[in-house]
SEZABA-12625 format. One record per residue: residue in one letter; x, y, z of N, C-alpha, C in turn. Coordinates in steps of 0.02 Angstrom, whole numbers, plus 50000, padded with zeros to 5 digits. Atoms other than C-alpha are relative to their C-alpha. Example, Ala and Ser with C-alpha at 12.3 -4.5 7.8 and 13.67 -1.06 7.14 Angstrom:
('a' (50045 49941 50000) (50615 49775 50390) (50045 50060 50000))
('s' (49958 49941 49997) (50684 49947 50357) (49961 50055 50037))
This chain:
('m' (50026 50003 50079) (53243 49059 48388) (50049 50019 49948))
('h' (49971 49977 50060) (53334 49051 48231) (49957 50042 49946))
('i' (50030 49964 50059) (53295 49177 48088) (50026 49983 49934))
('g' (49973 50006 50076) (53300 49124 47913) (49965 50045 49940))
('i' (50033 49964 50061) (53246 49206 47747) (49995 49963 49954))
('g' (50020 50041 50067) (53169 49143 47594) (50048 50033 49925))
('l' (49968 49954 50061) (53242 49174 47427) (49942 50008 49950))
('p' (50050 49976 50038) (53126 49263 47301) (49993 49960 49939))
('n' (50011 50041 50073) (53105 49116 47173) (49928 50001 49998))
('q' (50070 50001 50015) (52913 49116 47198) (49967 50055 49982))
('v' (50035 49944 50005) (52887 49305 47169) (50001 49997 49915))
('r' (50029 50001 50076) (52793 49328 46998) (50048 50041 49954))
('h' (49956 49955 50056) (52913 49373 46851) (50068 50003 50043))
('v' (49932 50002 49938) (53068 49349 46978) (50056 50013 49940))
('t' (49940 49992 50033) (53241 49410 46894) (50038 49942 50014))
('a' (49981 50058 49979) (53311 49236 46899) (50072 50008 50029))
('s' (49919 49983 49992) (53495 49305 46909) (50012 50021 50076))
('i' (49994 49963 49943) (53463 49401 47073) (50002 49932 50058))
('i' (50001 50044 49963) (53453 49224 47146) (50052 49968 50046))
('p' (49938 50007 49963) (53634 49181 47184) (50018 50052 50033))
('r' (49975 49939 49959) (53671 49365 47232) (49958 50012 50067))
('w' (50039 50003 49927) (53519 49353 47360) (50033 49952 50056))
('a' (49962 50051 49953) (53597 49197 47440) (50048 50015 50034))
('a' (49942 49993 49983) (53761 49251 47460) (49978 50066 50051))
('r' (50013 49944 49949) (53700 49421 47541) (49977 49975 50061))
('a' (50040 50027 49934) (53581 49323 47661) (50050 49967 50045))
('e' (49950 50025 49945) (53729 49226 47724) (50036 50043 50028))
('e' (49953 49948 49975) (53836 49371 47734) (49972 50040 50067))
('a' (50033 49954 49945) (53691 49461 47844) (49997 49945 50067))
('g' (49997 50041 49952) (53694 49303 47954) (49943 49969 50011))
('f' (50065 50046 50000) (53526 49217 47932) (50018 49926 50009))
('s' (49991 50064 49982) (53507 49038 47977) (49997 49948 49951))
('t' (50032 50039 50049) (53431 48970 47827) (49979 50038 49945))
('l' (50046 49966 50061) (53370 49005 47640) (49963 49948 49985))
('a' (50048 50039 50019) (53224 48934 47597) (49963 50008 49940))
('t' (50036 50005 50065) (53126 48895 47434) (49927 50014 50013))
('t' (50090 50016 50003) (52924 48905 47400) (49994 49992 49928))
('g' (50011 50043 50041) (52874 48783 47276) (49939 50010 49957))
('r' (50054 50002 50036) (52761 48794 47130) (50029 50001 49933))
('y' (49969 50002 50064) (52760 48741 46950) (49967 50034 49959))
('a' (50040 49957 50044) (52615 48825 46866) (50003 50076 50029))
('y' (49984 49925 49976) (52676 49008 46908) (50068 50014 49980))
('p' (49938 49976 50042) (52806 49113 46814) (50048 50017 50063))
('s' (49934 49990 49942) (52951 49085 46945) (50044 49946 49988))
('v' (49958 50037 50020) (53096 48985 46971) (49994 49941 50060))
('s' (50020 50060 49974) (53083 48803 47027) (50041 49991 50055))
('d' (49952 50002 49943) (53148 48750 47198) (50059 49962 49986))
('t' (49943 50012 50015) (53281 48642 47132) (50050 50039 49976))
('v' (49943 49959 50031) (53360 48759 47021) (50013 50058 50053))
('a' (49978 49943 49966) (53353 48902 47147) (50040 49969 50065))
('l' (49961 50019 49953) (53417 48790 47271) (50073 49972 49993))
('a' (49917 50015 50036) (53564 48727 47171) (50028 50074 50001))
('a' (49978 49941 50011) (53599 48914 47136) (50022 50031 50058))
('a' (50004 49973 49920) (53593 48948 47326) (50070 49966 50028))
('a' (49950 50035 49976) (53711 48814 47361) (50078 50013 49970))
('g' (49960 49982 50036) (53834 48862 47238) (50034 50065 50018))
('a' (49997 49927 49985) (53832 49046 47294) (50027 50013 50066))
('t' (49983 49988 49927) (53861 49005 47491) (50041 49940 50007))
('t' (49958 50065 49961) (53952 48894 47617) (49981 49981 50071))
('t' (50027 50018 49947) (53871 48896 47768) (49946 50003 50033))
('i' (50081 50003 49983) (53689 48935 47780) (49967 49948 49984))
('g' (50038 50060 50010) (53564 48811 47784) (49950 50016 49951))
('l' (50046 49993 50060) (53462 48766 47640) (49929 49969 50009))
('l' (50065 50031 49990) (53260 48718 47645) (49966 49997 49940))
('s' (50064 49982 50038) (53118 48687 47529) (49949 50007 50043))
('a' (50033 49988 49947) (52978 48756 47612) (49933 50020 49981))
('v' (49996 50078 50008) (52878 48663 47533) (50013 49983 49930))
('l' (49993 50038 50063) (52924 48559 47385) (49946 49955 49989))
('l' (50067 50050 50006) (52772 48472 47302) (50018 49949 49968))
('a' (49959 50067 50025) (52857 48299 47288) (49943 49967 49968))
('p' (50033 50053 50054) (52717 48207 47216) (49993 50029 49928))
('t' (50004 49967 50070) (52723 48318 47065) (50065 49978 49953))
('w' (49930 50032 50027) (52902 48235 47021) (49995 49915 50001))
('p' (49975 50073 49995) (52951 48060 46983) (50043 49988 50057))
('g' (49954 50000 49945) (53029 47996 47140) (50057 50001 49991))
('a' (49919 50015 50011) (53177 47925 47080) (50042 50057 49977))
('l' (49973 49943 50021) (53207 48088 46981) (50022 50043 50045))
('l' (49992 49935 49940) (53183 48208 47133) (50058 49983 50045))
('a' (49944 50028 49960) (53289 48094 47239) (50069 50014 49991))
('k' (49938 49978 50033) (53436 48118 47125) (50029 50074 50007))
('e' (49992 49931 50006) (53402 48301 47105) (50022 50038 50075))
('i' (49994 49975 49938) (53400 48327 47300) (50076 49973 50019))
('a' (49948 50023 49993) (53548 48226 47323) (50052 50041 49968))
('g' (49964 49971 50037) (53641 48313 47198) (50018 50090 50033))
('i' (50005 49943 49954) (53597 48488 47292) (50039 49993 50072))
('d' (49963 50024 49932) (53649 48425 47456) (50072 49978 49992))
('g' (49936 50007 50003) (53804 48368 47399) (50041 50057 49960))
('v' (49954 49938 50001) (53862 48527 47325) (50000 50047 50029))
('s' (49992 49960 49940) (53812 48618 47475) (50043 49979 50046))
('g' (49964 50035 49940) (53914 48500 47578) (49956 49978 50057))
('g' (50031 50038 49961) (53777 48423 47661) (49949 50066 50047))
('r' (50044 49946 49960) (53669 48595 47712) (49926 50001 49981))
('l' (50058 50017 50025) (53509 48530 47631) (49933 49959 50045))
('t' (50062 50035 49983) (53343 48492 47714) (49947 49990 49953))
('l' (50052 50003 50034) (53205 48439 47619) (49929 50011 50022))
('g' (50054 49977 49984) (53042 48517 47650) (49945 49961 49950))
('v' (50048 50023 50030) (52883 48426 47586) (49931 50001 50005))
('g' (50056 49996 49993) (52718 48442 47549) (49961 49962 49941))
('v' (50030 50047 50054) (52581 48355 47449) (49964 50040 49942))
('g' (50029 49959 50046) (52496 48501 47352) (49943 49980 49989))
('s' (50079 50020 50007) (52310 48519 47310) (49974 50034 49950))
('r' (50022 49965 50050) (52298 48612 47149) (50007 49949 49930))
('a' (49994 50049 50036) (52274 48502 46993) (50055 50037 49945))
('d' (49951 49970 50061) (52380 48630 46870) (50073 49980 50019))
('e' (49918 50014 49993) (52544 48591 46977) (50021 49932 49968))
('f' (49997 50066 50016) (52520 48406 46918) (50007 49986 49923))
('t' (49992 49993 50063) (52602 48401 46748) (50029 49935 49963))
('v' (49959 50053 50020) (52704 48245 46735) (49937 49948 49977))
('p' (50061 50052 50010) (52594 48107 46645) (50001 49953 50046))
('g' (50000 50039 49935) (52546 47980 46779) (50007 50020 50059))
('h' (49995 49975 49927) (52570 48097 46922) (49955 50074 50014))
('g' (50036 49944 49996) (52425 48181 46928) (49964 50012 50064))
('l' (50015 49962 49938) (52324 48272 47077) (49982 49924 50029))
('h' (50026 50049 49960) (52226 48103 47111) (50065 49931 50012))
('g' (49952 50055 49980) (52332 47959 47204) (50075 50025 50041))
('r' (49916 49970 49971) (52470 48085 47268) (50027 49986 50071))
('g' (49977 50010 49926) (52469 48043 47442) (50031 49929 50006))
('a' (49974 50077 50020) (52493 47843 47393) (50073 50017 49976))
('r' (49929 50004 50036) (52638 47903 47282) (50049 50024 50045))
('l' (49931 49968 49968) (52729 48007 47403) (50012 49938 50046))
('e' (49995 50056 49942) (52712 47859 47538) (50060 49953 49957))
('a' (49952 50040 50042) (52801 47746 47395) (50064 50040 49990))
('d' (49949 49953 50024) (52910 47891 47353) (50050 50014 50052))
('l' (49963 49996 49942) (52978 47919 47523) (50057 49933 50008))
('a' (49958 50064 50012) (53049 47735 47514) (50051 50001 49948))
('t' (49964 49999 50052) (53110 47763 47365) (50066 50061 50001))
('y' (49948 49963 49958) (53219 47921 47431) (50045 49973 50034))
('r' (49942 50056 49958) (53302 47809 47548) (50042 49963 49985))
('e' (49961 50063 50043) (53351 47677 47440) (50040 50041 49963))
('i' (49947 49962 50052) (53432 47794 47313) (50054 50045 50041))
('w' (49956 49972 49973) (53512 47901 47440) (50051 49956 50044))
('g' (49964 50055 49969) (53575 47736 47518) (50043 49966 49964))
('g' (49971 50027 50058) (53660 47687 47350) (49977 49938 49966))
('a' (50034 50067 50032) (53531 47555 47292) (50002 50005 49927))
('p' (50009 50011 50062) (53542 47510 47108) (49938 50027 49971))
('v' (50077 49962 50034) (53415 47599 46993) (49982 49979 49929))
('g' (50022 50020 50072) (53319 47548 46831) (50011 49939 49990))
('n' (49995 50073 50025) (53346 47374 46842) (50071 49988 49978))
('g' (49950 50000 50019) (53522 47403 46810) (50060 49984 50066))
('p' (49963 50004 49938) (53693 47392 46919) (50026 50061 50034))
('n' (49970 49942 49968) (53729 47568 46951) (49945 50038 50043))
('p' (50044 49958 49950) (53660 47677 47099) (49999 50055 49958))
('a' (50002 49925 50046) (53606 47857 47034) (50033 50048 50051))
('v' (49955 49950 49966) (53707 47944 47165) (50076 49976 50029))
('p' (49928 50036 49974) (53885 47947 47216) (50013 49967 50069))
('s' (49990 50030 49949) (53954 47855 47353) (50015 50048 50058))
('g' (50002 49954 49964) (53957 47954 47519) (49941 50051 50008))
('t' (50062 49971 49998) (53778 48021 47485) (49968 49987 50074))
('r' (50047 50009 49940) (53679 48056 47647) (49940 49982 49993))
('q' (50075 49989 49994) (53513 48033 47700) (49984 50061 50003))
('v' (50030 49914 49986) (53443 48208 47674) (49946 50001 50053))
('p' (50064 49989 49945) (53333 48260 47826) (49931 50032 49968))
('m' (50074 49979 50035) (53147 48295 47783) (49970 50033 50074))
('l' (50048 49960 49964) (53028 48414 47862) (49921 49993 49963))
('f' (50069 50010 50031) (52843 48394 47819) (49941 50057 50011))
('g' (50047 49928 49996) (52708 48536 47793) (49925 49973 49981))
('g' (50063 50034 50011) (52521 48503 47783) (49956 50001 50063))
('y' (50053 49989 49943) (52364 48512 47889) (49961 49936 50017))
('s' (50051 50070 49985) (52294 48326 47882) (50040 49972 50050))
('a' (49978 50058 49955) (52322 48189 47998) (50058 49954 49975))
('r' (49951 50035 50037) (52422 48099 47863) (50058 50025 49991))
('a' (49940 49977 49985) (52537 48225 47861) (50046 49998 50043))
('l' (49960 50013 49930) (52595 48210 48037) (50019 49919 50006))
('d' (49985 50053 50002) (52590 48044 48010) (50077 49977 49972))
('r' (49945 50005 50030) (52715 48043 47878) (50069 50040 50029))
('m' (49949 49967 49946) (52813 48164 47996) (50034 49962 50037))
('v' (49965 50048 49937) (52844 48045 48137) (50040 49940 49959))
('r' (49962 50066 50026) (52882 47897 48021) (50075 50006 49957))
('w' (49947 49980 50051) (53004 47996 47891) (50045 50060 50016))
('g' (49965 49929 50009) (53051 48158 47951) (50024 50028 50060))
('e' (49966 49972 49938) (53137 48264 48081) (49946 50062 50028))
('g' (50052 49950 49976) (52988 48389 48107) (49960 50035 49957))
('y' (50055 49969 50022) (52862 48502 48050) (50013 50077 49974))
('i' (49999 49940 50022) (52838 48659 47939) (49927 50030 49993))
('g' (50066 49972 50007) (52682 48774 47964) (49987 50063 49954))
('g' (49987 49951 50057) (52624 48894 47832) (49986 50073 50026))
('s' (50002 49929 49982) (52613 49089 47835) (49930 50033 50027))
('l' (50068 49976 49967) (52461 49113 47940) (50003 50023 50065))
('p' (49984 49963 49934) (52437 49204 48111) (50014 49951 50042))
('p' (49973 50039 49952) (52508 49122 48269) (49929 49955 50032))
('a' (50055 50026 49974) (52328 49087 48324) (49980 49935 49970))
('m' (50016 50073 50035) (52282 48975 48185) (50049 49954 49982))
('t' (49967 50058 50007) (52442 48887 48163) (50031 49967 50066))
('a' (49977 50033 49924) (52469 48846 48358) (49985 49933 49998))
('p' (50021 50073 50006) (52362 48697 48335) (50043 49952 49967))
('s' (49955 50041 50068) (52455 48635 48186) (50060 49985 50050))
('f' (49922 50017 49965) (52626 48633 48290) (49980 49957 50067))
('e' (50010 50035 49939) (52543 48567 48453) (49970 49924 49982))
('a' (49999 50050 50035) (52478 48428 48340) (50050 49952 49983))
('a' (49923 50032 50012) (52651 48383 48281) (50028 49983 50043))
('k' (49957 50031 49949) (52726 48382 48447) (49961 49935 50031))
('r' (50038 50049 49982) (52584 48271 48508) (50013 49925 49966))
('a' (49997 50057 50045) (52597 48155 48355) (50074 49959 50014))
('w' (49944 50029 49974) (52782 48145 48399) (50017 49951 50052))
('r' (49977 50035 49944) (52776 48095 48563) (49942 49930 50004))
('e' (50040 50060 49996) (52632 47963 48534) (50029 49954 49945))
('a' (49956 50059 50040) (52746 47883 48398) (50054 49976 50047))
('g' (49948 50028 49960) (52876 47864 48533) (50064 50021 49972))
('r' (49939 49980 50027) (53003 47968 48440) (50045 50046 50062))
('q' (49975 49962 49947) (53133 48036 48554) (50024 50056 49980))
('g' (49994 49927 50024) (53167 48215 48572) (49940 50040 49988))
('a' (50046 49970 50017) (53051 48340 48497) (50025 50024 49917))
('p' (50002 49967 50060) (53006 48387 48318) (50037 50072 49975))
('k' (49998 49924 50021) (53098 48529 48222) (49933 50037 49980))
('l' (50065 49959 50012) (52958 48663 48216) (50026 50056 49957))
('v' (49986 49940 50036) (52976 48795 48080) (49944 50038 49969))
('v' (50054 49957 50034) (52865 48935 48021) (50005 50036 49950))
('l' (49998 49957 50056) (52835 49036 47866) (49969 50067 50014))
('c' (50039 49928 49971) (52801 49221 47882) (50023 50049 49936))
('y' (49966 49949 50062) (52807 49344 47722) (50008 50068 50034))
('f' (49975 49929 49976) (52884 49523 47726) (50005 50033 49947))
('a' (49974 49945 50030) (52885 49681 47627) (50009 50049 50035))
('l' (49992 49936 49951) (52979 49818 47713) (50019 50065 49945))
('g' (49982 49954 50039) (53020 49913 47556) (49933 50034 49964))
('d' (50060 49973 50038) (52887 49945 47421) (49946 49934 50032))
('t' (50043 50035 49967) (52745 49874 47530) (49934 49973 49948))
('e' (50056 50015 50025) (52610 49886 47408) (50013 49953 49945))
('t' (49989 50056 50057) (52700 49785 47264) (50011 49938 50038))
('g' (49985 50068 49958) (52737 49646 47402) (49939 49983 50023))
('r' (50088 50026 49995) (52540 49652 47447) (49972 49973 49936))
('a' (50042 50010 50048) (52495 49636 47275) (50027 49926 49966))
('n' (49982 50063 50015) (52610 49498 47240) (49975 49932 50041))
('i' (50043 50049 49955) (52549 49398 47386) (49921 49972 49988))
('h' (50068 50008 50018) (52381 49420 47334) (50001 49957 49934))
('d' (49987 50038 50052) (52423 49348 47160) (50014 49942 50004))
('f' (49984 50078 49980) (52506 49202 47235) (49957 49954 50016))
('y' (50055 50033 49960) (52362 49158 47336) (49944 49993 49950))
('r' (50055 49975 50023) (52224 49200 47221) (49957 49942 49977))
('l' (50013 50059 50012) (52191 49024 47176) (49988 49957 50054))
('a' (49994 50037 49946) (52221 48955 47331) (49935 49982 50044))
('p' (50055 50009 49942) (52093 48897 47472) (50000 50066 50032))
('k' (50017 49947 49974) (51988 49037 47544) (50043 50028 50061))
('d' (49957 49980 49932) (52057 49030 47718) (50064 49993 50000))
('i' (49930 49988 50003) (52235 49019 47662) (50004 50067 49987))
('a' (50000 49928 50064) (52209 49159 47528) (49995 50058 50061))
('t' (50015 49930 49967) (52128 49280 47655) (50038 50012 50069))
('n' (49974 49985 49938) (52236 49250 47812) (50083 49993 49989))
('a' (49935 49998 50025) (52424 49243 47730) (50025 50053 50035))
('v' (49966 49930 49962) (52527 49353 47854) (50043 50023 49957))
('l' (49949 49949 50047) (52626 49486 47766) (50032 50066 50052))
('c' (49976 49962 49951) (52733 49576 47879) (50044 50065 49964))
('t' (49988 49942 50047) (52755 49772 47809) (50031 50039 50051))
('t' (49963 49957 49957) (52829 49870 47965) (50059 49968 50063))
('p' (49959 50041 49946) (52963 49830 48100) (49967 49994 50059))
('k' (50052 50032 49932) (52839 49809 48235) (49980 49946 49972))
('m' (50034 50071 50018) (52750 49676 48132) (50052 49947 50009))
('i' (49956 50045 49992) (52915 49590 48115) (50016 49982 50060))
('k' (49985 50013 49927) (52969 49603 48296) (49933 49949 50041))
('e' (50034 50038 49943) (52793 49547 48357) (49994 49941 49967))
('s' (50010 50077 50039) (52791 49400 48225) (50053 49954 50040))
('v' (49943 50037 49985) (52965 49337 48305) (49990 49987 50080))
('a' (50026 50011 49914) (52890 49357 48491) (49953 49949 50004))
('a' (50060 50040 49992) (52735 49268 48463) (50025 49923 49983))
('y' (49994 50065 50032) (52817 49114 48369) (50058 49977 50057))
('t' (49966 50030 49951) (52958 49111 48510) (49960 49985 50062))
('d' (50025 50015 49939) (52825 49118 48644) (49955 49918 49992))
('l' (50020 50045 50023) (52758 48967 48541) (50051 49949 50013))
('g' (49950 50055 50000) (52923 48863 48561) (50023 49992 49947))
('l' (49971 50006 50070) (52967 48871 48380) (50070 49996 50001))
('d' (49929 50020 50014) (53131 48817 48317) (50032 50062 49958))
('e' (49983 49961 50055) (53150 48936 48171) (49932 50028 49971))
('i' (50042 49958 50016) (53055 49073 48088) (50030 50018 49922))
('i' (49990 49969 50063) (53068 49104 47900) (49973 50053 49966))
('f' (50036 49935 50034) (53034 49275 47827) (50010 50000 49926))
('v' (50009 50003 50065) (52974 49254 47649) (50005 50061 49954))
('p' (50009 49951 50031) (53016 49386 47526) (49923 50009 49953))
('a' (50058 49990 50044) (52855 49460 47443) (50024 50029 49936))
('t' (49973 49968 50073) (52971 49553 47299) (50071 49976 50009))
('d' (49938 50022 50000) (53135 49514 47237) (50056 50057 49994))
('d' (49939 49934 49997) (53220 49680 47286) (50055 49977 50060))
('l' (49937 50041 49968) (53393 49626 47358) (50002 50055 50071))
('d' (49987 49948 49940) (53392 49795 47482) (49952 49969 50052))
('e' (50035 50024 49936) (53250 49691 47585) (50032 49950 50039))
('i' (49957 50033 49960) (53393 49575 47649) (50021 50038 50056))
('a' (49968 49962 49931) (53473 49724 47751) (49948 50025 50041))
('r' (50069 49986 49957) (53294 49786 47793) (49995 49965 50068))
('l' (50004 50046 49949) (53274 49631 47877) (50042 49988 50053))
('a' (49945 50013 49960) (53437 49605 47942) (50001 50027 50057))
('d' (49987 49946 49944) (53452 49769 48036) (49924 49990 50055))
('l' (50051 50023 49940) (53282 49705 48139) (50013 49931 50036))
('v' (50005 50056 49977) (53318 49529 48168) (50067 49961 50014))
('t' (49933 50015 50000) (53503 49482 48156) (50046 50041 50043))
């Protein structure tokens, strides 16, 4: 199993200048991936800004949005942003996509909570067209440079529609930071949907898991704050690893489930957390 680490972009009142330094240290420590957690209505740094900063500060580590609430964006604009970040990184970005569930995240006029699933369906086609160099805005010009690739996508969510999008548009599935017993059915459903759709091979399966190994009380308070308006079943069950034993047990449990990668998401923006985690898993 590969071990990745999150960027602290979702930590409340994160010191934004830490993000490129965090990215560079994580790459030096040997983690497989740097991931973001996306929200708009929160005092944090957006996925695209954090990923762009990480792309410029690193050369080899993978980049992942886990997950970006795509329907909160105009589709063509997001497609260009993602293509640019992927280009800056040299083709290291994977776009992790979710639909979102909270009205306060949807601030762009005409892009409200209602109809977000249908908008995402249309936007997924728009991404592919733009990344393929199609002209935009009824004019002669494409939005992206020649040589832009089709950015691989993973999908998060707990509905049958999320899995349907995964098998039609994506390369795999991202599970939330919940106990293995709660996430295992979602991963099994993703594998089953993949087979039933006739896709070759197997979907890439990624899981998220929060951690705080230094200031555990601040980490716990941050996670509680981040999820205080989330659905109760998610807010009360979010996994936070606070000891080396919990880290190792999480790795073992998800290895037993046959997952490809676990992303440990920081609950604080303490740079020393990178070394603490690396000492246990890399």
